[in-house]
matplotlib code that plots the C-alpha trace (Angstrom):
import matplotlib.pyplot as plt

x = [105.4, 104.1, 106.0, 104.3, 104.3, 103.9, 104.3, 107.9, 108.8, 108.7, 108.3, 106.9, 109.9, 113.2, 116.8, 118.4, 122.1, 124.2, 123.0, 121.0, 117.5, 115.9, 118.1, 115.6, 116.6, 113.4, 113.2, 110.7, 110.0, 111.3, 115.0, 115.8, 118.7, 120.5, 120.0, 121.4, 124.4, 125.1, 125.0, 127.5, 129.9, 129.9, 130.2, 133.0, 134.9, 135.3, 138.0, 138.7, 141.6, 139.6, 136.0, 133.7, 130.2, 128.4, 125.0, 122.3, 119.3, 116.4, 113.4, 110.1, 108.8, 105.7, 104.5, 106.1, 105.2, 106.7, 104.2, 104.2, 105.4, 108.3, 109.3, 109.8, 112.7, 115.9, 115.3, 116.7, 115.2, 115.4, 114.7]
y = [118.6, 119.1, 117.6, 114.7, 114.6, 111.0, 109.7, 108.3, 108.4, 112.2, 113.9, 117.4, 118.6, 117.2, 118.1, 117.2, 116.7, 116.6, 116.0, 112.8, 113.3, 111.1, 111.9, 113.3, 113.1, 113.5, 116.4, 117.0, 120.5, 123.0, 123.8, 127.6, 128.7, 130.0, 126.6, 124.8, 127.1, 126.8, 123.0, 123.0, 125.4, 123.7, 120.2, 120.9, 123.9, 123.0, 120.9, 119.8, 122.2, 125.1, 124.6, 127.0, 128.0, 129.4, 128.3, 130.7, 130.7, 128.8, 130.7, 128.9, 128.2, 126.3, 122.9, 119.6, 118.2, 114.7, 111.8, 108.9, 106.6, 109.0, 109.4, 105.6, 106.0, 107.9, 111.7, 115.1, 116.4, 120.1, 121.9]
z = [59.6, 63.2, 66.1, 67.6, 71.5, 72.7, 76.2, 76.8, 73.0, 72.7, 76.1, 76.3, 78.3, 77.1, 76.5, 73.1, 72.8, 69.7, 66.2, 66.9, 65.7, 68.3, 71.4, 73.9, 77.6, 79.6, 82.0, 84.8, 83.5, 81.0, 81.3, 81.1, 79.0, 82.2, 83.9, 80.9, 80.6, 84.3, 84.0, 81.1, 82.7, 86.0, 84.4, 81.9, 83.3, 86.9, 88.5, 92.1, 92.2, 90.8, 91.6, 89.7, 90.8, 87.8, 89.0, 88.2, 90.6, 89.1, 88.0, 88.2, 84.7, 85.6, 86.7, 86.0, 82.6, 83.0, 83.0, 85.4, 82.6, 81.7, 85.4, 85.5, 83.1, 83.5, 83.4, 84.5, 87.7, 88.3, 91.6]

ax = plt.figure().add_subplot(projection="3d")
ax.plot(x, y, z, "-o")
ax.set_aspect("equal")
plt.show()
């Protein structure tokens, strides 16, 4: 069965978390694997006493894919 892309309901660029079939957090553009890994490491393995900087420089992967309607909702914005 083909994936249906629909404005707001199933955004072109999104991040899925966990095993929830319909959990799609809108993203301005595609998230690279290195950006996602850097986000997870910095968010879960950094403390005020031991700050970690695992941020990988962002590589341009193309233009924004978020629509005006999707941008009106909570979403992930990437540099």
